[in-house]
Biopython code that builds the backbone (N, CA, C, O; Angstrom):
import numpy as np
from Bio.PDB.StructureBuilder import StructureBuilder

atoms = [
    (1, "LEU", "N", (-22.974, -7.376, 13.059)),
    (1, "LEU", "CA", (-23.948, -8.347, 12.650)),
    (1, "LEU", "C", (-24.052, -8.217, 11.025)),
    (1, "LEU", "O", (-24.042, -9.217, 10.308)),
    (2, "THR", "N", (-24.148, -6.964, 10.544)),
    (2, "THR", "CA", (-24.316, -6.685, 9.047)),
    (2, "THR", "C", (-23.039, -7.109, 8.326)),
    (2, "THR", "O", (-23.072, -7.641, 7.217)),
    (3, "GLU", "N", (-21.904, -6.854, 8.997)),
    (3, "GLU", "CA", (-20.653, -7.218, 8.368)),
    (3, "GLU", "C", (-20.509, -8.786, 8.151)),
    (3, "GLU", "O", (-20.028, -9.278, 7.130)),
    (4, "GLY", "N", (-20.971, -9.490, 9.207)),
    (4, "GLY", "CA", (-20.886, -10.936, 9.086)),
    (4, "GLY", "C", (-21.814, -11.415, 7.948)),
    (4, "GLY", "O", (-21.426, -12.307, 7.193)),
    (5, "ARG", "N", (-22.969, -10.875, 7.811)),
    (5, "ARG", "CA", (-23.870, -11.338, 6.711)),
    (5, "ARG", "C", (-23.239, -10.973, 5.322)),
    (5, "ARG", "O", (-23.315, -11.776, 4.392)),
    (6, "SER", "N", (-22.663, -9.851, 5.193)),
    (6, "SER", "CA", (-22.046, -9.495, 3.939)),
    (6, "SER", "C", (-20.932, -10.351, 3.584)),
    (6, "SER", "O", (-20.710, -10.615, 2.402)),
    (7, "ASN", "N", (-20.188, -10.818, 4.562)),
    (7, "ASN", "CA", (-19.071, -11.881, 4.283)),
    (7, "ASN", "C", (-19.716, -13.112, 3.851)),
    (7, "ASN", "O", (-19.249, -13.741, 2.901)),
    (8, "ALA", "N", (-20.817, -13.527, 4.513)),
    (8, "ALA", "CA", (-21.503, -14.748, 4.109)),
    (8, "ALA", "C", (-22.045, -14.665, 2.727)),
    (8, "ALA", "O", (-22.015, -15.656, 1.996)),
    (9, "LYS", "N", (-22.586, -13.424, 2.298)),
    (9, "LYS", "CA", (-23.029, -13.345, 0.858)),
    (9, "LYS", "C", (-21.933, -13.441, -0.101)),
    (9, "LYS", "O", (-22.079, -14.029, -1.173)),
    (10, "ALA", "N", (-20.723, -12.822, 0.285)),
    (10, "ALA", "CA", (-19.630, -12.882, -0.567)),
    (10, "ALA", "C", (-19.196, -14.284, -0.679)),
    (10, "ALA", "O", (-18.861, -14.717, -1.781)),
    (11, "GLU", "N", (-19.173, -15.056, 0.404)),
    (11, "GLU", "CA", (-18.707, -16.569, 0.338)),
    (11, "GLU", "C", (-19.676, -17.235, -0.499)),
    (11, "GLU", "O", (-19.250, -17.981, -1.381)),
    (12, "ASP", "N", (-21.015, -17.060, -0.340)),
    (12, "ASP", "CA", (-22.058, -17.706, -1.146)),
    (12, "ASP", "C", (-21.758, -17.467, -2.657)),
    (12, "ASP", "O", (-21.805, -18.380, -3.482)),
    (13, "GLY", "N", (-21.454, -16.211, -2.953)),
    (13, "GLY", "CA", (-21.189, -15.856, -4.396)),
    (13, "GLY", "C", (-19.891, -16.574, -4.925)),
    (13, "GLY", "O", (-19.822, -16.978, -6.086)),
    (14, "PHE", "N", (-18.873, -16.711, -4.023)),
    (14, "PHE", "CA", (-17.617, -17.445, -4.387)),
    (14, "PHE", "C", (-18.002, -18.942, -4.708)),
    (14, "PHE", "O", (-17.616, -19.490, -5.741)),
    (15, "TRP", "N", (-18.722, -19.523, -3.839)),
    (15, "TRP", "CA", (-19.059, -20.922, -3.991)),
    (15, "TRP", "C", (-19.956, -21.188, -5.269)),
    (15, "TRP", "O", (-19.840, -22.200, -5.961)),
    (16, "ALA", "N", (-20.870, -20.161, -5.509)),
    (16, "ALA", "CA", (-21.627, -20.224, -6.640)),
    (16, "ALA", "C", (-20.870, -20.174, -7.951)),
    (16, "ALA", "O", (-21.226, -20.820, -8.936)),
    (17, "GLY", "N", (-19.724, -19.316, -7.921)),
    (17, "GLY", "CA", (-18.886, -19.257, -9.050)),
    (17, "GLY", "C", (-18.197, -20.540, -9.285)),
    (17, "GLY", "O", (-18.081, -20.987, -10.426)),
    (18, "VAL", "N", (-17.726, -21.160, -8.224)),
    (18, "VAL", "CA", (-16.999, -22.494, -8.368)),
    (18, "VAL", "C", (-17.797, -23.584, -8.908)),
    (18, "VAL", "O", (-17.354, -24.429, -9.687)),
    (19, "ILE", "N", (-19.174, -23.529, -8.402)),
    (19, "ILE", "CA", (-20.094, -24.571, -8.861)),
    (19, "ILE", "C", (-20.502, -24.274, -10.303)),
    (19, "ILE", "O", (-20.616, -25.235, -11.065)),
    (20, "LEU", "N", (-20.719, -23.118, -10.724)),
    (20, "LEU", "CA", (-21.106, -22.692, -12.062)),
    (20, "LEU", "C", (-19.914, -23.137, -12.979)),
    (20, "LEU", "O", (-20.151, -23.745, -14.023)),
    (21, "ALA", "N", (-18.669, -22.844, -12.602)),
    (21, "ALA", "CA", (-17.595, -23.254, -13.518)),
    (21, "ALA", "C", (-17.565, -24.790, -13.640)),
    (21, "ALA", "O", (-17.331, -25.332, -14.720)),
    (22, "TYR", "N", (-17.811, -25.488, -12.490)),
    (22, "TYR", "CA", (-17.798, -26.934, -12.587)),
    (22, "TYR", "C", (-18.945, -27.605, -13.456)),
    (22, "TYR", "O", (-18.735, -28.569, -14.191)),
    (23, "LEU", "N", (-20.114, -27.025, -13.301)),
    (23, "LEU", "CA", (-21.238, -27.477, -14.172)),
    (23, "LEU", "C", (-20.999, -27.113, -15.652)),
    (23, "LEU", "O", (-21.305, -27.917, -16.533)),
    (24, "ASN", "N", (-20.489, -25.980, -15.922)),
    (24, "ASN", "CA", (-20.259, -25.674, -17.315)),
    (24, "ASN", "C", (-19.209, -26.529, -17.893)),
    (24, "ASN", "O", (-19.344, -26.975, -19.033)),
    (25, "GLU", "N", (-18.129, -26.794, -17.148)),
    (25, "GLU", "CA", (-17.015, -27.593, -17.588)),
    (25, "GLU", "C", (-17.434, -29.052, -17.854)),
    (25, "GLU", "O", (-17.056, -29.619, -18.879)),
    (26, "LYS", "N", (-18.210, -29.663, -16.943)),
    (26, "LYS", "CA", (-18.639, -30.992, -17.084)),
    (26, "LYS", "C", (-19.805, -31.216, -18.063)),
    (26, "LYS", "O", (-19.903, -32.254, -18.717)),
    (27, "ASN", "N", (-20.715, -30.164, -18.140)),
    (27, "ASN", "CA", (-21.870, -30.085, -19.053)),
    (27, "ASN", "C", (-22.699, -31.382, -19.079)),
    (27, "ASN", "O", (-22.980, -32.006, -20.102)),
    (28, "ARG", "N", (-23.056, -31.708, -17.819)),
    (28, "ARG", "CA", (-24.017, -32.859, -17.627)),
    (28, "ARG", "C", (-24.814, -32.596, -16.332)),
    (28, "ARG", "O", (-24.400, -31.818, -15.473)),
    (29, "PRO", "N", (-25.924, -33.246, -16.232)),
    (29, "PRO", "CA", (-26.734, -33.010, -15.009)),
    (29, "PRO", "C", (-26.178, -33.577, -13.712)),
    (29, "PRO", "O", (-25.579, -34.652, -13.700)),
    (30, "TYR", "N", (-26.378, -32.852, -12.627)),
    (30, "TYR", "CA", (-25.948, -33.294, -11.287)),
    (30, "TYR", "C", (-26.997, -33.031, -10.299)),
    (30, "TYR", "O", (-27.792, -32.105, -10.464)),
    (31, "SER", "N", (-27.036, -33.822, -9.257)),
    (31, "SER", "CA", (-27.835, -33.419, -8.092)),
    (31, "SER", "C", (-26.878, -32.667, -7.105)),
    (31, "SER", "O", (-25.653, -32.684, -7.233)),
    (32, "ALA", "N", (-27.491, -32.059, -6.193)),
    (32, "ALA", "CA", (-26.636, -31.282, -5.225)),
    (32, "ALA", "C", (-25.646, -32.277, -4.509)),
    (32, "ALA", "O", (-24.474, -31.947, -4.330)),
    (33, "GLN", "N", (-26.093, -33.401, -4.135)),
    (33, "GLN", "CA", (-25.316, -34.439, -3.524)),
    (33, "GLN", "C", (-24.161, -34.833, -4.356)),
    (33, "GLN", "O", (-23.075, -35.030, -3.811)),
    (34, "ASP", "N", (-24.308, -34.964, -5.646)),
    (34, "ASP", "CA", (-23.279, -35.376, -6.612)),
    (34, "ASP", "C", (-22.172, -34.204, -6.635)),
    (34, "ASP", "O", (-20.968, -34.456, -6.589)),
    (35, "VAL", "N", (-22.694, -32.906, -6.711)),
    (35, "VAL", "CA", (-21.713, -31.803, -6.745)),
    (35, "VAL", "C", (-21.034, -31.731, -5.468)),
    (35, "VAL", "O", (-19.827, -31.491, -5.448)),
    (36, "PHE", "N", (-21.734, -31.929, -4.323)),
    (36, "PHE", "CA", (-20.982, -31.894, -3.013)),
    (36, "PHE", "C", (-19.974, -32.987, -2.932)),
    (36, "PHE", "O", (-18.852, -32.724, -2.501)),
    (37, "SER", "N", (-20.299, -34.257, -3.333)),
    (37, "SER", "CA", (-19.300, -35.249, -3.333)),
    (37, "SER", "C", (-18.059, -35.091, -4.205)),
    (37, "SER", "O", (-16.951, -35.529, -3.894)),
    (38, "ASN", "N", (-18.355, -34.395, -5.379)),
    (38, "ASN", "CA", (-17.248, -34.225, -6.329)),
    (38, "ASN", "C", (-16.318, -32.985, -5.896)),
    (38, "ASN", "O", (-15.123, -32.973, -6.190)),
    (39, "LEU", "N", (-16.906, -31.993, -5.214)),
    (39, "LEU", "CA", (-16.095, -30.819, -4.936)),
    (39, "LEU", "C", (-15.701, -30.736, -3.467)),
    (39, "LEU", "O", (-14.901, -29.879, -3.091)),
    (40, "GLN", "N", (-16.234, -31.586, -2.657)),
    (40, "GLN", "CA", (-15.912, -31.460, -1.247)),
    (40, "GLN", "C", (-14.460, -31.724, -0.828)),
    (40, "GLN", "O", (-13.911, -31.063, 0.053)),
    (41, "LYS", "N", (-13.862, -32.720, -1.501)),
    (41, "LYS", "CA", (-12.423, -32.940, -1.220)),
    (41, "LYS", "C", (-11.587, -31.858, -1.669)),
    (41, "LYS", "O", (-10.648, -31.479, -0.970)),
    (42, "GLN", "N", (-11.861, -31.308, -2.825)),
    (42, "GLN", "CA", (-11.069, -30.267, -3.506)),
    (42, "GLN", "C", (-11.249, -28.960, -2.891)),
    (42, "GLN", "O", (-10.271, -28.229, -2.730)),
    (43, "HIS", "N", (-12.422, -28.603, -2.532)),
    (43, "HIS", "CA", (-12.723, -27.240, -2.004)),
    (43, "HIS", "C", (-13.183, -27.230, -0.593)),
    (43, "HIS", "O", (-13.307, -26.141, -0.032)),
    (44, "GLY", "N", (-13.443, -28.309, 0.024)),
    (44, "GLY", "CA", (-13.983, -28.306, 1.368)),
    (44, "GLY", "C", (-15.337, -27.655, 1.519)),
    (44, "GLY", "O", (-15.607, -27.032, 2.546)),
    (45, "LEU", "N", (-16.202, -27.783, 0.515)),
    (45, "LEU", "CA", (-17.528, -27.251, 0.506)),
    (45, "LEU", "C", (-18.387, -28.090, 1.527)),
    (45, "LEU", "O", (-18.198, -29.296, 1.685)),
    (46, "GLY", "N", (-19.286, -27.414, 2.168)),
    (46, "GLY", "CA", (-20.281, -28.122, 2.979)),
    (46, "GLY", "C", (-21.575, -28.297, 2.107)),
    (46, "GLY", "O", (-21.842, -27.535, 1.179)),
    (47, "LYS", "N", (-22.361, -29.366, 2.481)),
    (47, "LYS", "CA", (-23.511, -29.624, 1.673)),
    (47, "LYS", "C", (-24.525, -28.483, 1.615)),
    (47, "LYS", "O", (-25.130, -28.211, 0.578)),
    (48, "THR", "N", (-24.695, -27.807, 2.802)),
    (48, "THR", "CA", (-25.655, -26.686, 2.855)),
    (48, "THR", "C", (-25.139, -25.528, 1.853)),
    (48, "THR", "O", (-25.958, -24.909, 1.174)),
    (49, "ALA", "N", (-23.865, -25.277, 1.786)),
    (49, "ALA", "CA", (-23.401, -24.244, 0.942)),
    (49, "ALA", "C", (-23.592, -24.610, -0.525)),
    (49, "ALA", "O", (-23.808, -23.745, -1.374)),
    (50, "VAL", "N", (-23.508, -25.896, -0.803)),
    (50, "VAL", "CA", (-23.695, -26.370, -2.190)),
    (50, "VAL", "C", (-25.147, -26.189, -2.569)),
    (50, "VAL", "O", (-25.479, -25.669, -3.634)),
    (51, "VAL", "N", (-25.990, -26.627, -1.679)),
    (51, "VAL", "CA", (-27.490, -26.534, -1.974)),
    (51, "VAL", "C", (-27.845, -25.040, -2.220)),
    (51, "VAL", "O", (-28.502, -24.699, -3.204)),
    (52, "LYS", "N", (-27.377, -24.146, -1.272)),
    (52, "LYS", "CA", (-27.676, -22.745, -1.345)),
    (52, "LYS", "C", (-27.193, -22.236, -2.695)),
    (52, "LYS", "O", (-27.935, -21.613, -3.455)),
    (53, "ALA", "N", (-25.945, -22.519, -2.963)),
    (53, "ALA", "CA", (-25.301, -21.962, -4.190)),
    (53, "ALA", "C", (-26.144, -22.357, -5.424)),
    (53, "ALA", "O", (-26.487, -21.510, -6.250)),
    (54, "MET", "N", (-26.461, -23.628, -5.527)),
    (54, "MET", "CA", (-27.101, -24.144, -6.764)),
    (54, "MET", "C", (-28.541, -23.541, -6.782)),
    (54, "MET", "O", (-29.017, -23.257, -7.881)),
    (55, "GLU", "N", (-29.200, -23.346, -5.758)),
    (55, "GLU", "CA", (-30.612, -22.749, -5.741)),
    (55, "GLU", "C", (-30.404, -21.275, -6.186)),
    (55, "GLU", "O", (-31.222, -20.747, -6.940)),
    (56, "LEU", "N", (-29.306, -20.603, -5.722)),
    (56, "LEU", "CA", (-29.109, -19.208, -6.100)),
    (56, "LEU", "C", (-28.824, -19.162, -7.580)),
    (56, "LEU", "O", (-29.395, -18.303, -8.252)),
    (57, "LEU", "N", (-28.015, -19.987, -8.132)),
    (57, "LEU", "CA", (-27.674, -20.042, -9.529)),
    (57, "LEU", "C", (-28.858, -20.294, -10.404)),
    (57, "LEU", "O", (-29.027, -19.700, -11.469)),
    (58, "ALA", "N", (-29.712, -21.241, -9.899)),
    (58, "ALA", "CA", (-31.019, -21.460, -10.615)),
    (58, "ALA", "C", (-31.921, -20.263, -10.637)),
    (58, "ALA", "O", (-32.507, -19.931, -11.667)),
    (59, "LEU", "N", (-32.038, -19.597, -9.473)),
    (59, "LEU", "CA", (-32.845, -18.387, -9.462)),
    (59, "LEU", "C", (-32.358, -17.312, -10.382)),
    (59, "LEU", "O", (-33.143, -16.593, -11.000)),
    (60, "GLU", "N", (-31.006, -17.202, -10.473)),
    (60, "GLU", "CA", (-30.412, -16.188, -11.289)),
    (60, "GLU", "C", (-30.479, -16.575, -12.855)),
    (60, "GLU", "O", (-30.138, -15.763, -13.715)),
    (61, "GLY", "N", (-30.905, -17.764, -13.140)),
    (61, "GLY", "CA", (-31.021, -18.247, -14.468)),
    (61, "GLY", "C", (-29.655, -18.656, -15.051)),
    (61, "GLY", "O", (-29.532, -18.760, -16.271)),
    (62, "LYS", "N", (-28.715, -18.871, -14.288)),
    (62, "LYS", "CA", (-27.300, -19.240, -14.776)),
    (62, "LYS", "C", (-27.260, -20.680, -14.986)),
    (62, "LYS", "O", (-26.515, -21.110, -15.866)),
    (63, "ILE", "N", (-28.056, -21.587, -14.202)),
    (63, "ILE", "CA", (-28.180, -22.943, -14.457)),
    (63, "ILE", "C", (-29.630, -23.329, -14.479)),
    (63, "ILE", "O", (-30.468, -22.532, -14.057)),
    (64, "LYS", "N", (-29.956, -24.443, -14.921)),
    (64, "LYS", "CA", (-31.372, -24.958, -15.034)),
    (64, "LYS", "C", (-31.556, -25.979, -13.963)),
    (64, "LYS", "O", (-30.642, -26.720, -13.602)),
    (65, "GLU", "N", (-32.856, -26.003, -13.423)),
    (65, "GLU", "CA", (-33.169, -27.015, -12.429)),
    (65, "GLU", "C", (-34.391, -27.772, -12.925)),
    (65, "GLU", "O", (-35.337, -27.192, -13.459)),
    (66, "LYS", "N", (-34.344, -29.105, -12.730)),
    (66, "LYS", "CA", (-35.438, -29.981, -13.004)),
    (66, "LYS", "C", (-35.831, -30.738, -11.699)),
    (66, "LYS", "O", (-34.943, -31.130, -10.942)),
    (67, "ILE", "N", (-37.037, -30.932, -11.448)),
    (67, "ILE", "CA", (-37.486, -31.639, -10.288)),
    (67, "ILE", "C", (-38.056, -32.918, -10.661)),
    (67, "ILE", "O", (-38.983, -32.918, -11.471)),
    (68, "TYR", "N", (-37.605, -34.062, -10.156)),
    (68, "TYR", "CA", (-38.098, -35.344, -10.451)),
    (68, "TYR", "C", (-38.490, -35.939, -9.057)),
    (68, "TYR", "O", (-37.624, -36.432, -8.334)),
    (69, "GLY", "N", (-39.664, -35.893, -8.730)),
    (69, "GLY", "CA", (-40.166, -36.467, -7.439)),
    (69, "GLY", "C", (-39.580, -35.506, -6.354)),
    (69, "GLY", "O", (-39.845, -34.303, -6.364)),
    (70, "LYS", "N", (-38.829, -36.048, -5.484)),
    (70, "LYS", "CA", (-38.221, -35.290, -4.398)),
    (70, "LYS", "C", (-36.868, -34.828, -4.712)),
    (70, "LYS", "O", (-36.307, -34.042, -3.949)),
    (71, "GLN", "N", (-36.250, -35.292, -5.870)),
    (71, "GLN", "CA", (-34.945, -35.081, -6.283)),
    (71, "GLN", "C", (-34.875, -33.829, -7.223)),
    (71, "GLN", "O", (-35.681, -33.679, -8.141)),
    (72, "LYS", "N", (-33.912, -32.972, -6.961)),
    (72, "LYS", "CA", (-33.652, -31.819, -7.936)),
    (72, "LYS", "C", (-32.351, -32.131, -8.675)),
    (72, "LYS", "O", (-31.352, -32.549, -8.090)),
    (73, "ILE", "N", (-32.412, -31.913, -9.956)),
    (73, "ILE", "CA", (-31.252, -32.057, -10.843)),
    (73, "ILE", "C", (-30.898, -30.682, -11.457)),
    (73, "ILE", "O", (-31.777, -29.951, -11.912)),
    (74, "TYR", "N", (-29.597, -30.350, -11.457)),
    (74, "TYR", "CA", (-29.139, -29.063, -11.894)),
    (74, "TYR", "C", (-28.218, -29.361, -13.110)),
    (74, "TYR", "O", (-27.519, -30.374, -13.124)),
    (75, "PHE", "N", (-28.227, -28.464, -14.128)),
    (75, "PHE", "CA", (-27.303, -28.617, -15.212)),
    (75, "PHE", "C", (-27.088, -27.174, -15.802)),
    (75, "PHE", "O", (-27.842, -26.232, -15.559)),
    (76, "ALA", "N", (-25.977, -27.110, -16.603)),
    (76, "ALA", "CA", (-25.623, -25.877, -17.227)),
    (76, "ALA", "C", (-26.660, -25.427, -18.230)),
    (76, "ALA", "O", (-27.151, -26.262, -18.989)),
    (77, "ASP", "N", (-27.024, -24.151, -18.279)),
    (77, "ASP", "CA", (-27.984, -23.668, -19.221)),
    (77, "ASP", "C", (-27.225, -23.749, -20.590)),
    (77, "ASP", "O", (-26.185, -23.112, -20.759)),
    (78, "GLN", "N", (-27.747, -24.514, -21.524)),
    (78, "GLN", "CA", (-27.203, -24.749, -22.828)),
    (78, "GLN", "C", (-27.171, -23.478, -23.680)),
    (78, "GLN", "O", (-26.272, -23.316, -24.504)),
    (79, "SER", "N", (-28.133, -22.581, -23.494)),
    (79, "SER", "CA", (-28.199, -21.342, -24.274)),
    (79, "SER", "C", (-27.059, -20.403, -23.905)),
    (79, "SER", "O", (-26.782, -19.443, -24.624)),
    (80, "LEU", "N", (-26.378, -20.688, -22.749)),
    (80, "LEU", "CA", (-25.347, -19.770, -22.276)),
    (80, "LEU", "C", (-23.944, -20.353, -22.706)),
    (80, "LEU", "O", (-22.941, -19.651, -22.571)),
    (81, "LEU", "N", (-23.867, -21.555, -23.191)),
    (81, "LEU", "CA", (-22.651, -22.202, -23.603)),
    (81, "LEU", "C", (-22.353, -21.844, -25.004)),
    (81, "LEU", "O", (-23.270, -21.453, -25.725)),
    (82, "PRO", "N", (-21.078, -21.952, -25.472)),
    (82, "PRO", "CA", (-20.785, -21.623, -26.840)),
    (82, "PRO", "C", (-21.410, -22.671, -27.771)),
    (82, "PRO", "O", (-21.553, -23.845, -27.428)),
    (83, "ASN", "N", (-21.753, -22.215, -28.892)),
    (83, "ASN", "CA", (-22.452, -23.061, -29.907)),
    (83, "ASN", "C", (-21.385, -24.061, -30.512)),
    (83, "ASN", "O", (-20.223, -23.721, -30.734)),
    (84, "VAL", "N", (-21.860, -25.263, -30.745)),
    (84, "VAL", "CA", (-21.129, -26.199, -31.458)),
    (84, "VAL", "C", (-21.410, -26.093, -32.933)),
    (84, "VAL", "O", (-22.569, -26.260, -33.312)),
    (85, "GLY", "N", (-20.482, -25.838, -33.776)),
    (85, "GLY", "CA", (-20.722, -25.563, -35.168)),
    (85, "GLY", "C", (-20.649, -26.931, -36.004)),
    (85, "GLY", "O", (-20.325, -27.986, -35.458)),
    (86, "PRO", "N", (-20.936, -26.850, -37.218)),
    (86, "PRO", "CA", (-20.955, -28.011, -38.118)),
    (86, "PRO", "C", (-19.489, -28.620, -38.114)),
    (86, "PRO", "O", (-19.346, -29.842, -38.174)),
    (87, "ALA", "N", (-18.433, -27.789, -38.046)),
    (87, "ALA", "CA", (-17.079, -28.327, -38.116)),
    (87, "ALA", "C", (-16.885, -29.315, -36.947)),
    (87, "ALA", "O", (-16.269, -30.364, -37.135)),
    (88, "THR", "N", (-17.373, -29.012, -35.803)),
    (88, "THR", "CA", (-17.231, -29.857, -34.633)),
    (88, "THR", "C", (-17.986, -31.211, -34.833)),
    (88, "THR", "O", (-17.544, -32.291, -34.440)),
    (89, "TRP", "N", (-19.208, -31.030, -35.505)),
    (89, "TRP", "CA", (-20.105, -32.248, -35.754)),
    (89, "TRP", "C", (-19.290, -33.078, -36.689)),
    (89, "TRP", "O", (-19.141, -34.271, -36.427)),
    (90, "MET", "N", (-18.768, -32.576, -37.716)),
    (90, "MET", "CA", (-17.984, -33.345, -38.740)),
    (90, "MET", "C", (-16.826, -34.072, -38.126)),
    (90, "MET", "O", (-16.529, -35.210, -38.486)),
    (91, "LEU", "N", (-16.176, -33.419, -37.202)),
    (91, "LEU", "CA", (-15.057, -34.042, -36.488)),
    (91, "LEU", "C", (-15.574, -35.385, -35.700)),
    (91, "LEU", "O", (-14.946, -36.443, -35.653)),
    (92, "GLY", "N", (-16.689, -35.158, -35.167)),
    (92, "GLY", "CA", (-17.229, -36.366, -34.495)),
    (92, "GLY", "C", (-17.675, -37.471, -35.452)),
    (92, "GLY", "O", (-17.604, -38.657, -35.130)),
    (93, "ILE", "N", (-18.139, -37.056, -36.639)),
    (93, "ILE", "CA", (-18.492, -38.149, -37.601)),
    (93, "ILE", "C", (-17.272, -38.788, -38.173)),
    (93, "ILE", "O", (-17.218, -40.000, -38.380)),
    (94, "GLU", "N", (-16.294, -37.966, -38.427)),
    (94, "GLU", "CA", (-14.952, -38.500, -38.898)),
    (94, "GLU", "C", (-14.325, -39.488, -37.887)),
    (94, "GLU", "O", (-13.774, -40.524, -38.260)),
    (95, "LEU", "N", (-14.432, -39.130, -36.622)),
    (95, "LEU", "CA", (-13.939, -40.076, -35.562)),
    (95, "LEU", "C", (-14.759, -41.365, -35.456)),
    (95, "LEU", "O", (-14.202, -42.439, -35.228)),
    (96, "ALA", "N", (-16.064, -41.260, -35.618)),
    (96, "ALA", "CA", (-16.933, -42.395, -35.438)),
    (96, "ALA", "C", (-16.916, -43.297, -36.679)),
    (96, "ALA", "O", (-17.321, -44.455, -36.580)),
    (97, "THR", "N", (-16.474, -42.824, -37.813)),
    (97, "THR", "CA", (-16.439, -43.647, -39.099)),
    (97, "THR", "C", (-15.071, -44.208, -39.200)),
    (97, "THR", "O", (-14.105, -43.445, -39.224)),
    (98, "PRO", "N", (-14.915, -45.611, -39.266)),
    (98, "PRO", "CA", (-13.653, -46.227, -39.428)),
    (98, "PRO", "C", (-13.046, -45.880, -40.751)),
    (98, "PRO", "O", (-13.767, -45.781, -41.743)),
    (99, "ALA", "N", (-11.692, -45.682, -40.816)),
    (99, "ALA", "CA", (-10.952, -45.475, -42.053)),
    (99, "ALA", "C", (-11.018, -46.718, -42.928)),
    (99, "ALA", "O", (-11.179, -47.841, -42.450)),
    (100, "PRO", "N", (-10.887, -46.472, -44.234)),
    (100, "PRO", "CA", (-10.963, -47.674, -45.142)),
    (100, "PRO", "C", (-9.934, -48.748, -44.892)),
    (100, "PRO", "O", (-10.197, -49.945, -45.009)),
    (101, "LYS", "N", (-8.664, -48.242, -44.517)),
    (101, "LYS", "CA", (-7.693, -49.304, -44.182)),
    (101, "LYS", "C", (-8.060, -50.239, -43.020)),
    (101, "LYS", "O", (-7.720, -51.421, -42.971)),
    (102, "VAL", "N", (-8.773, -49.608, -42.107)),
    (102, "VAL", "CA", (-9.214, -50.344, -40.896)),
    (102, "VAL", "C", (-10.196, -51.400, -41.368)),
    (102, "VAL", "O", (-10.137, -52.570, -40.989)),
    (103, "CYS", "N", (-11.146, -50.907, -42.255)),
    (103, "CYS", "CA", (-12.199, -51.857, -42.751)),
    (103, "CYS", "C", (-11.516, -53.073, -43.623)),
    (103, "CYS", "O", (-11.898, -54.239, -43.518)),
    (104, "ASN", "N", (-10.556, -52.692, -44.415)),
    (104, "ASN", "CA", (-9.902, -53.644, -45.177)),
    (104, "ASN", "C", (-9.186, -54.821, -44.331)),
    (104, "ASN", "O", (-9.262, -56.025, -44.571)),
    (105, "LEU", "N", (-8.474, -54.195, -43.284)),
    (105, "LEU", "CA", (-7.784, -55.119, -42.381)),
    (105, "LEU", "C", (-8.803, -56.056, -41.658)),
    (105, "LEU", "O", (-8.583, -57.260, -41.519)),
    (106, "THR", "N", (-9.949, -55.425, -41.198)),
    (106, "THR", "CA", (-10.916, -56.268, -40.529)),
    (106, "THR", "C", (-11.452, -57.305, -41.379)),
    (106, "THR", "O", (-11.626, -58.446, -40.949)),
    (107, "THR", "N", (-11.744, -56.941, -42.653)),
    (107, "THR", "CA", (-12.205, -57.862, -43.603)),
    (107, "THR", "C", (-11.242, -58.984, -43.904)),
    (107, "THR", "O", (-11.657, -60.142, -43.955)),
    (108, "THR", "N", (-9.944, -58.682, -44.110)),
    (108, "THR", "CA", (-8.933, -59.661, -44.298)),
    (108, "THR", "C", (-8.750, -60.531, -43.154)),
    (108, "THR", "O", (-8.537, -61.726, -43.359)),
    (109, "LEU", "N", (-8.811, -60.034, -41.871)),
    (109, "LEU", "CA", (-8.635, -60.823, -40.712)),
    (109, "LEU", "C", (-9.804, -61.816, -40.656)),
    (109, "LEU", "O", (-9.556, -63.004, -40.446)),
    (110, "SER", "N", (-10.995, -61.417, -40.824)),
    (110, "SER", "CA", (-12.147, -62.217, -40.706)),
    (110, "SER", "C", (-12.061, -63.336, -41.745)),
    (110, "SER", "O", (-12.385, -64.486, -41.448)),
    (111, "SER", "N", (-11.602, -62.985, -43.025)),
    (111, "SER", "CA", (-11.401, -64.050, -44.081)),
    (111, "SER", "C", (-10.373, -65.115, -43.654)),
    (111, "SER", "O", (-10.573, -66.316, -43.831)),
    (112, "CYS", "N", (-9.324, -64.641, -43.116)),
    (112, "CYS", "CA", (-8.222, -65.581, -42.678)),
    (112, "CYS", "C", (-8.767, -66.511, -41.579)),
    (112, "CYS", "O", (-8.567, -67.726, -41.592)),
    (113, "LEU", "N", (-9.452, -65.884, -40.648)),
    (113, "LEU", "CA", (-10.029, -66.697, -39.571)),
    (113, "LEU", "C", (-10.969, -67.677, -40.034)),
    (113, "LEU", "O", (-10.948, -68.804, -39.539)),
    (114, "TYR", "N", (-11.836, -67.354, -40.978)),
    (114, "TYR", "CA", (-12.713, -68.289, -41.598)),
    (114, "TYR", "C", (-12.016, -69.461, -42.280)),
    (114, "TYR", "O", (-12.400, -70.620, -42.122)),
    (115, "ILE", "N", (-10.957, -69.113, -43.061)),
    (115, "ILE", "CA", (-10.217, -70.123, -43.721)),
    (115, "ILE", "C", (-9.485, -71.028, -42.708)),
    (115, "ILE", "O", (-9.446, -72.244, -42.895)),
    (116, "PHE", "N", (-8.934, -70.478, -41.693)),
    (116, "PHE", "CA", (-8.214, -71.204, -40.747)),
    (116, "PHE", "C", (-9.182, -72.206, -39.940)),
    (116, "PHE", "O", (-8.812, -73.358, -39.712)),
    (117, "PHE", "N", (-10.313, -71.773, -39.558)),
    (117, "PHE", "CA", (-11.228, -72.601, -38.882)),
    (117, "PHE", "C", (-11.973, -73.598, -39.850)),
    (117, "PHE", "O", (-12.416, -74.667, -39.431)),
    (118, "PHE", "N", (-12.085, -73.219, -41.100)),
    (118, "PHE", "CA", (-12.730, -74.184, -41.940)),
    (118, "PHE", "C", (-11.845, -75.339, -42.319)),
    (118, "PHE", "O", (-12.361, -76.438, -42.518)),
    (119, "PHE", "N", (-10.528, -75.162, -42.434)),
    (119, "PHE", "CA", (-9.589, -76.252, -42.848)),
    (119, "PHE", "C", (-9.026, -76.936, -41.627)),
    (119, "PHE", "O", (-8.473, -78.030, -41.735)),
    (120, "PHE", "N", (-9.160, -76.290, -40.412)),
    (120, "PHE", "CA", (-8.528, -77.008, -39.232)),
    (120, "PHE", "C", (-9.553, -77.325, -38.336)),
    (120, "PHE", "O", (-9.296, -77.917, -37.288)),
]
sb = StructureBuilder()
sb.init_structure("model")
sb.init_model(0)
sb.init_chain("A")
sb.init_seg("    ")
for serial, (resi, resn, name, xyz) in enumerate(atoms, 1):
    if name == "N":
        sb.init_residue(resn, " ", resi, " ")
    sb.init_atom(name, np.array(xyz, "f"), 0.0, 1.0, " ", f" {name:<3s}", serial, name[0])
structure = sb.get_structure()
């Protein structure tokens, strides 16, 4: 009887590791149902195992839990994830800002369309 329970604890720990890796990789909030749906095909997890593992991770402080009414939402603890430095922020700004050539082409195209529709 004791051996069976220790195997169950080891299995709970394994599933908790799988779920922790998933939450850290995706880095967005999920309900237990969402995690179950997303990992069930790949790992064959049962919903009870998912709920237990997520509650265990929240108790251990490895993930955060928020309660909205009857729904619990779980997400990676941001303080445990690597910091995003200014270089990464700048990369995001560079990608979000169009290059001058793109701006010039856009302006030229809109001017051409204006002339085309104005005269025709």
